[in-house]
C-alpha positions in Angstrom: -12.6 -11.9 12.5 -16.2 -12.4 13.6 -18.4 -13.5 10.7 -21.9 -13.4 12.1 -24.4 -10.5 12.6 -27.3 -10.3 14.9 -30.6 -11.1 13.1 -32.3 -8.1 14.5 -30.2 -5.8 12.4 -31.8 -7.1 9.2 -34.6 -4.6 9.7 -32.1 -1.8 10.0 -30.0 -2.6 6.9 -31.3 0.0 4.5 -30.7 -1.7 1.1 -29.1 1.3 -0.6 -27.3 1.1 -3.9 -26.8 2.9 -7.1 -29.3 3.1 -10.0 -29.8 -0.6 -11.0 -27.3 -1.6 -8.3 -29.9 -1.7 -5.5 -28.7 -4.4 -3.1 -30.7 -7.0 -1.3 -29.5 -7.9 2.2 -31.6 -11.0 2.4 -29.1 -13.5 0.9 -26.4 -12.5 3.4 -28.7 -12.3 6.4 -30.5 -15.5 5.7 -27.3 -17.3 6.2 -26.7 -15.9 9.6 -27.5 -17.5 12.9 -29.5 -15.1 15.3 -27.6 -14.4 18.4 -29.7 -11.9 20.3 -31.8 -8.8 19.9 -30.6 -5.2 20.2 -32.6 -2.0 20.6 -31.7 1.0 18.3 -30.0 2.7 21.3 -28.0 -0.5 22.0 -26.8 -0.6 18.4 -25.1 2.7 19.0 -23.3 1.6 22.2 -19.6 1.0 21.6 -19.7 -2.5 23.1 -22.4 -3.5 20.5 -21.3 -1.5 17.5 -19.3 -4.3 16.0 -22.5 -6.2 15.4 -23.4 -3.9 12.6 -19.9 -3.1 11.3 -19.3 -6.8 10.7 -21.7 -6.7 7.8 -19.2 -4.3 6.0 -16.3 -6.6 6.7 -18.3 -9.7 5.7 -19.0 -8.0 2.4 -15.4 -8.4 1.4 -16.0 -12.1 1.4 -19.7 -12.7 0.8 -20.3 -10.2 -2.1 -17.5 -11.0 -4.4 -17.5 -14.2 -6.5 -15.4 -16.1 -9.0 -16.5 -13.8 -11.9 -16.2 -10.6 -9.9 -13.2 -11.1 -7.6 -12.4 -8.0 -5.5 -8.7 -8.8 -6.2 -9.4 -7.9 -9.8 -7.4 -10.8 -11.1 -10.0 -11.2 -13.9 -9.0 -7.7 -15.2 -5.2 -8.2 -14.9 -5.5 -10.6 -17.9 -5.4 -7.4 -20.0 -1.7 -7.1 -19.2 1.3 -8.9 -20.6 1.5 -11.1 -17.5 -1.5 -13.5 -18.0 -4.0 -15.0 -20.4 -7.6 -15.5 -19.4 -7.4 -19.2 -20.1 -10.3 -21.6 -19.5 -11.5 -24.2 -22.0 -11.7 -22.1 -25.1 -12.5 -18.6 -26.4 -16.2 -19.0 -25.6 -15.5 -19.8 -22.0 -15.9 -16.4 -20.4 -16.0 -14.8 -23.8 -16.3 -11.1 -22.6 -13.0 -11.5 -20.7 -11.3 -13.0 -23.8 -12.4 -10.0 -25.9 -11.2 -7.7 -23.2 -7.8 -9.3 -23.1 -7.6 -8.8 -26.9 -8.8 -5.2 -26.7 -11.4 -5.7 -29.5 -15.1 -6.2 -29.7 -15.6 -5.0 -26.1 -19.2 -3.8 -25.5 -20.7 -1.6 -22.8 -23.3 -4.3 -22.4 -20.8 -7.0 -21.5 -22.1 -8.6 -18.3 -18.8 -8.7 -16.3 -18.6 -4.9 -16.1 -22.0 -4.4 -14.6 -21.4 -7.3 -12.3 -18.2 -5.9 -10.7 -19.7 -2.4 -10.6 -22.9 -3.7 -8.8 -21.0 -5.9 -6.3 -18.6 -3.1 -5.4 -21.4 -0.6 -4.7 -23.3 -3.2 -2.8 -20.2 -3.6 -0.6 -20.0 0.2 -0.3 -23.6 0.5 0.7 -22.8 -1.7 3.8 -19.9 0.5 4.6 -22.1 3.6 4.2 -24.8 2.2 6.5 -22.1 1.5 9.1 -20.8 5.1 9.0 -24.3 6.4 9.3 -24.8 4.4 12.5 -21.4 5.4 13.9 -22.3 9.0 13.3 -25.2 8.7 15.8 -23.0 7.1 18.5 -20.9 8.8 21.2 -18.2 10.7 19.2 -16.0 11.0 22.3 -15.6 7.3 22.6 -12.3 5.9 21.5 -13.9 2.8 20.2 -16.4 4.8 18.0 -13.5 6.9 16.7 -11.5 3.8 15.8 -14.4 2.0 14.2 -15.2 5.1 12.1 -11.6 5.1 10.9 -11.9 1.4 10.0 -15.0 2.1 7.9 -13.4 5.0 6.1 -10.5 2.7 5.3 -12.9 0.2 3.9 -14.8 2.9 2.0 -11.5 4.0 0.4 -10.8 0.4 -0.6 -14.1 0.1 -2.5 -13.7 3.5 -4.3 -10.0 2.7 -5.1 -10.8 -0.5 -6.8 -13.7 1.0 -8.8 -11.6 4.0 -9.8 -8.8 1.8 -11.1 -11.4 -0.1 -13.2 -13.7 2.6 -14.4 -12.0 6.0 -13.9 -15.3 8.0 -13.8 -17.2 6.8 -10.8 -19.8 8.2 -8.4 -18.6 8.5 -4.8 -20.7 7.3 -1.9 -19.1 9.6 0.6 -21.9 11.5 2.4 -23.9 10.6 5.5 -27.6 9.5 5.6 -28.1 9.3 1.9 -31.7 8.7 0.8 -32.9 7.0 -2.4 -33.2 10.4 -4.1 -29.5 11.2 -3.2 -28.4 8.0 -4.9 -30.5 8.6 -7.9 -28.9 12.0 -8.4 -25.3 11.0 -8.0 -23.0 12.0 -10.8 -19.8 10.2 -11.9 -18.3 13.6 -12.8 -18.9 15.4 -9.5 -15.1 15.3 -9.1 -12.5 15.5 -11.9 -9.9 12.7 -12.0 -7.5 14.4 -9.6 -10.3 15.3 -7.2 -11.6 11.7 -7.3 -8.3 10.4 -6.0 -8.3 13.1 -3.3 -11.7 11.8 -2.0 -10.1 8.4 -1.4 -7.1 10.1 0.2 -9.3 12.2 2.5 -10.9 9.0 3.9 -7.4 7.4 4.3 -5.9 10.4 6.0 -8.8 10.5 8.5 -8.3 6.8 9.1 -4.5 7.1 9.5 -4.9 9.8 12.2 -6.9 7.4 14.4 -6.0 3.8 13.7 -3.8 2.1 16.2 -0.4 0.6 15.5 -1.7 -2.9 16.3 -5.1 -4.6 16.3 -6.2 -7.7 18.2 -8.3 -8.8 15.2 -6.0 -9.3 12.3 -8.6 -8.3 9.7 -8.9 -4.8 11.0 -6.6 -2.2 9.4 -3.8 -0.7 11.4 -1.9 2.7 11.1 0.7 0.9 8.9 -2.1 -0.4 6.6 -3.5 3.1 6.2 0.0 4.5 5.5 0.6 1.8 2.8 -2.8 2.5 1.3 -2.1 6.3 1.3 1.2 5.7 -0.4 -0.6 3.8 -3.1 -3.4 6.3 -3.5 -0.9 9.2 -3.8 1.2 7.3 -6.3 -1.8 6.8 -8.5 -2.8 10.5 -8.1 0.7 11.6 -8.9 0.4 10.5 -12.5 -2.1 13.2 -13.6 -4.6 12.3 -16.3 -6.3 15.6 -16.3 -7.4 15.9 -19.9 -11.0 14.5 -20.0 -10.6 13.6 -23.7 -7.6 11.2 -23.2 -6.2 8.8 -20.7 -2.7 10.1 -21.2 -0.4 11.1 -18.3 -0.1 14.8 -18.7 2.2 15.6 -15.8 3.7 14.0 -12.7 3.1 15.8 -9.4 6.2 16.1 -7.2 4.0 17.1 -4.2 2.1 13.8 -4.5 5.4 11.9 -4.8 6.6 13.5 -1.7 3.5 12.2 0.1 4.4 8.7 -1.1 7.9 9.1 0.4 6.3 10.4 3.7 3.9 7.4 4.0 6.6 4.8 3.2 9.1 6.0 5.9 10.6 2.9 7.5 9.6 4.2 11.0 6.0 3.5 10.1 6.6 -0.2 9.5 8.7 -1.3 12.5 6.5 -4.4 12.9 7.0 -5.5 9.2 9.7 -6.8 6.9 10.4 -9.1 4.1 9.8 -12.8 4.5 12.9 -14.9 3.8 11.0 -16.9 1.2 8.4 -15.1 -1.0 6.3 -18.2 -0.9 5.6 -17.7 2.8 3.2 -14.9 1.8 1.0 -17.4 -0.1 0.6 -20.3 2.3 -2.6 -21.2 4.2 -1.1 -22.7 7.3 -1.7 -20.6 10.4 2.0 -20.1 11.1 2.3 -18.3 7.8 -0.9 -16.3 7.6 -0.6 -12.6 8.7 3.2 -12.9 8.7 5.6 -10.0 8.9 5.2 -9.0 5.3 1.4 -8.9 5.4 0.3 -5.3 6.3 -3.4 -5.9 5.6 -5.1 -9.0 4.3 -8.6 -10.3 3.6 -9.2 -12.9 6.3 -10.9 -16.1 5.0 -11.8 -18.9 7.4 -12.8 -22.5 7.7 -14.8 -24.6 10.3 -16.7 -21.6 11.5 -20.2 -23.1 11.6 -21.2 -22.2 8.0 -21.7 -24.8 5.3 -18.2 -24.5 3.8 -16.6 -21.8 6.0 -16.0 -18.3 4.8 -13.6 -19.6 2.2 -12.1 -17.8 -0.8 -14.5 -18.7 -3.6 -13.2 -15.8 -5.8 -10.1 -17.8 -6.8 -11.8 -21.0 -7.6 -11.5 -20.4 -11.4 -7.7 -20.3 -11.1 -7.3 -23.9 -10.0 -5.8 -25.9 -13.0 -6.6 -29.4 -14.1 -4.8 -31.6 -11.6 -4.6 -35.3 -12.8 -6.2 -37.7 -10.3 -7.3 -34.8 -8.1 -9.4 -32.4 -10.1 -9.2 -33.4 -13.7 -11.8 -30.7 -14.7 -10.1 -27.7 -13.0 -11.2 -24.3 -14.5 -7.7 -23.3 -15.4 -8.1 -19.5 -15.7 -5.6 -16.7 -15.1 -2.7 -18.5 -16.8 0.8 -16.9 -16.7 2.0 -15.8 -20.1 5.1 -16.8 -21.9 6.2 -13.2 -21.8 6.0 -13.2 -18.0 8.0 -16.4 -17.7 10.7 -15.0 -19.9 10.8 -11.8 -17.9 12.5 -13.8 -15.1 15.5 -14.6 -17.2 18.8 -13.0 -16.0 22.0 -12.0 -17.6 25.6 -12.9 -16.5 25.3 -10.4 -13.7 22.1 -12.0 -12.4 20.1 -8.9 -13.5 16.9 -8.8 -15.5 17.1 -8.4 -19.3 15.9 -4.8 -19.5 17.1 -4.2 -23.0 16.1 -6.0 -26.2 13.7 -8.2 -24.2 11.9 -10.7 -26.3 10.1 -14.0 -25.5 12.2 -17.1 -26.2 9.9 -19.7 -24.6 12.0 -20.6 -21.5 11.9 -24.2 -20.5 13.2 -26.2 -17.5 16.6 -27.5 -18.3 17.6 -24.5 -20.4 21.1 -23.0 -20.0 19.4 -19.7 -19.4 19.7 -18.4 -15.8 16.5 -17.3 -14.1 15.3 -15.6 -10.9 14.0 -18.2 -8.4 10.8 -16.1 -7.9 9.7 -17.5 -11.2 9.0 -20.9 -9.6 7.1 -19.4 -6.7 4.9 -17.4 -9.1 4.5 -19.8 -12.0 4.0 -23.5 -12.2 6.3 -24.5 -15.1 6.2 -27.9 -16.8 9.0 -30.1 -15.5 8.5 -28.9 -11.9 6.0 -30.0 -9.2 2.6 -28.3 -8.9 2.5 -26.5 -5.5 5.9 -27.9 -4.7 4.4 -31.4 -4.3 6.3 -34.1 -6.2 3.2 -36.2 -6.4 1.9 -33.7 -9.0 4.6 -33.2 -11.6 3.4 -30.7 -14.3 3.9 -31.5 -18.0 3.0 -30.1 -21.4 0.1 -32.5 -21.8 -3.6 -32.0 -22.1 -4.2 -33.5 -18.7 -2.6 -30.4 -17.3 -4.5 -28.0 -19.6 -8.2 -27.6 -19.9 -7.8 -25.7 -23.1 -5.6 -28.4 -24.7 -2.6 -26.1 -24.7 -4.4 -23.2 -26.4 -3.4 -20.9 -23.5 -0.1 -22.7 -22.8 0.8 -25.0 -19.9 1.9 -22.5 -17.2 -0.1 -22.3 -14.0 -0.5 -19.5 -11.4 0.8 -20.6 -8.0 0.2 -17.7 -5.7 -3.6 -18.3 -5.4 -3.5 -22.0 -5.2 -3.0 -24.6 -2.4 -1.2 -27.9 -2.3 -3.8 -30.7 -3.1 -2.2 -32.7 -0.1 -4.0 -30.1 2.1 -7.4 -31.1 0.9 -10.0 -31.0 3.7 -7.6 -29.0 5.8 -7.1 -25.8 3.9 -8.4 -26.7 0.5 -12.0 -27.8 0.0 -14.1 -29.3 -2.7 -17.3 -27.2 -2.7 -19.8 -28.3 -5.3 -17.1 -29.7 -7.5 -15.0 -26.6 -7.4 -12.1 -25.8 -5.1 -12.0 -23.1 -2.5 -9.4 -22.4 0.2 -9.1 -20.6 3.6 -5.8 -18.9 2.6 -5.8 -15.1 3.2 -5.4 -12.7 0.3 -2.8 -10.0 1.1 -3.8 -6.6 -0.1 -0.8 -4.6 1.0 2.5 -6.3 1.7 5.9 -4.8 2.7 7.7 -5.5 -0.6 5.1 -3.3 -2.4 5.8 -0.5 0.1 9.5 -0.7 -0.6 8.9 -0.6 -4.4 6.4 2.3 -4.1 9.0 4.3 -2.2 11.6 3.4 -4.8 9.3 4.6 -7.6 8.6 7.9 -5.9 12.3 8.5 -5.2 13.3 7.6 -8.7 10.7 10.1 -10.1 12.1 12.7 -7.7 15.6 12.1 -9.0 16.9 10.3 -5.9 18.1 7.5 -8.0 20.7 5.9 -5.7 18.2 5.8 -2.9 15.7 4.1 -5.2 18.2 1.5 -6.4 19.0 0.7 -2.8 15.4 -0.2 -2.1 15.2 -2.3 -5.3 18.3 -4.1 -4.1 16.5 -4.9 -0.7 13.9 -6.8 -2.6 16.5 -8.5 -4.8 18.5 -9.6 -1.8 15.5 -11.6 -0.7 15.3 -13.1 -4.2 19.0 -13.9 -4.1 18.6 -15.6 -0.7 15.9 -17.8 -2.2 18.5 -19.5 -4.3 19.7 -21.3 -1.2 16.9 -20.9 1.3 13.4 -21.3 0.0 10.9 -23.9 -1.1 12.5 -23.9 -4.6 16.2 -23.8 -3.6 16.6 -27.5 -4.5 15.3 -27.0 -8.1 18.8 -26.7 -9.7 19.8 -30.1 -8.4 16.4 -31.8 -8.9 15.3 -30.3 -12.2 18.3 -28.7 -13.9 17.3 -25.1 -13.6 20.0 -22.4 -13.2 19.6 -19.5 -10.8 21.4 -16.1 -10.9 20.3 -13.0 -9.0 22.5 -10.0 -8.6 22.2 -6.5 -7.2 22.4 -3.3 -9.2 25.6 -1.3 -8.8 26.9 1.9 -10.2 24.9 5.0 -11.1 21.8 5.2 -13.2 19.9 8.0 -14.8 16.3 8.8 -13.8 14.9 7.1 -16.8 17.1 4.0 -16.3 16.2 3.9 -12.6 12.5 4.0 -13.5 12.9 1.1 -16.0 14.6 -0.9 -13.2 11.8 -0.1 -10.7 9.1 -1.0 -13.3 10.7 -4.4 -14.0 11.2 -5.1 -10.3 7.5 -4.4 -9.6 6.6 -6.9 -12.4 8.9 -9.6 -11.1 7.9 -9.2 -7.4 4.2 -8.6 -7.8 3.4 -10.8 -10.8 0.0 -12.5 -10.7 -1.2 -10.3 -7.9 -3.3 -8.2 -10.2 -1.1 -5.1 -10.2 0.6 -5.2 -13.6 -2.2 -3.9 -15.8 -3.0 -1.0 -13.4 0.7 -0.1 -13.1 1.0 0.1 -16.9 -2.0 2.4 -17.1 -0.7 4.6 -14.2 2.6 5.0 -15.9 1.1 5.8 -19.3 2.8 2.7 -20.7 -0.2 0.5 -21.4 -0.6 1.0 -25.2 3.1 0.7 -26.0 3.8 -2.3 -23.8 0.7 -4.3 -24.5 0.7 -3.7 -28.3 4.3 -5.0 -28.4 3.2 -7.9 -26.3 0.4 -8.7 -28.8 2.9 -8.6 -31.7 5.5 -10.9 -29.9 3.1 -13.3 -28.2 0.7 -13.9 -31.1 3.5 -15.6 -33.0 3.0 -18.6 -30.8 -0.3 -17.9 -29.1 -2.7 -17.9 -32.0 -5.7 -16.7 -30.0 -4.1 -13.3 -29.6 -3.9 -12.7 -33.4 -5.9 -9.6 -34.3 -5.5 -8.1 -30.8 -5.1 -4.4 -30.5 -4.9 -2.0 -27.5 -6.5 1.3 -28.4 -5.0 4.2 -26.5 -7.4 6.6 -24.8 -10.0 3.8 -24.6 -8.8 0.4 -23.4 -7.1 1.8 -20.3 -10.4 1.7 -18.5 -13.6 -0.2 -18.7 -16.7 1.6 -20.0 -19.3 2.7 -17.6 -21.8 -0.3 -17.9 -24.7 0.4 -20.3 -27.4 -0.5 -17.7 -25.8 1.9 -15.2 -25.7 4.7 -17.8 -29.4 4.0 -18.8 -30.6 4.1 -15.2 -28.6 7.2 -14.2 -31.2 9.8 -15.2 -28.6 11.4 -17.4 -26.2 11.9 -14.4 -23.4 9.6 -15.7 -20.9 10.5 -18.4 -19.2 7.7 -20.4 -15.4 7.4 -20.5 -13.5 8.6 -23.5 -13.0 6.2 -26.4 -16.3 6.4 -28.3 -17.8 3.5 -26.4 
């Protein structure tokens, strides 16, 4: 993907934003190398249009940062999958209070930070759509680029809505400062808000091609996968403004999920043989058959460090003799590790699940996906035997306060330093793509919709497709040698027989957790299902027995499901914003 923009366009970038979120384009543009000059008419020409649209794409990389990652990993630490981590409770304190559910304030800086950055990104997309609207609407190129921008606009609104629920939508053309100042975050109710996102995606789906020469551009399959996800969120109605409870589940929305996950839409995609292949930086693995749409990071592109992924730099652990002062955030929980345990049939322990502190060498059988997702003491970090993890303080910045498990999906083998992993100002960044939509998620979204519609056997068959890949990893994956080398025991089976609707949903929910763990989906899944308060409060009770920092934690229903609208945004909204429920 092109990463530079013609300098002449600086003058045309109207720095639009929301209330106190007014953006400045100077930082981004100051880093660009001038290539040529374009007139206002030339900007609208299809052959030049990408020179302005690239600012919107670049915003996916240049606007986010390690405290406000667009992947939202920082906010998945509210789930039962992960701890915030770091050195101690004061390190990123607002995030630690957020993961405990207590003492959270509307003035906490992370909330306004991610709000502002997301709307700065949306302002670039909005400008691009304004320019596209003045171009030749009969041009196939213009139509396709408009579809791409609507896809990107949907992405920004989708992430914001998952975080804040009540958000203003930047979805009109040629908005002036007065328009922004008068935006309301209750212009649409909850259901209508999801529909705004869906409207953009359906427009995009109708136009986007099956394939794109540039891998970072969305395709028809990407729009279909995104539509499935948007409809799935919309299906679980939260239409009482005084609560965040699921009041009903829409069969019509679920049918749309089924429609947009039809296998015929994904003929170019499938499951990788090894889950780990989705999380490798080497060129032969990036944009593989399971990656439907991914954020494209780059290296050696003429910039100081390259357009690297700086948003994951906090996740790198302490690595003895490599980076002894790693930041060590987003640490997998004991609860997540124990979720990978299996019974004598190789199936997850759905009933009477409780943490038992699984350790390598235990007689307990586990799913091999555990070791692709979590770095467990007694096994090699990033599958490199030069870096064997241990329960020692050299592997834990917090001295074991947040345990000794490490997230693997965002990290890169230290042996690839200066090739795909780079020391940038004494912090690590990599060129590895971040997959936003992958095929396994499509299968599980379809399984969920079918389960809710009562088609339980069809749903179980899809879950078994994902489990077949996991079973294959016992003998054909980067971790297939672990039983012989480290004494772990694998067992993965498929579901057989008939299951009720409720039983099938429990199976689907667990499979989503195992497959998508540490990809920042878990917390949002729990909220969507209406399970957050029950699951997370039980997690607090179980986990605080050994993880002392969670003592006193409490998830308050009808409050902690969403972030508060940031105080400074409320104060600058001229009374047009309404706070979320929960007595913030």
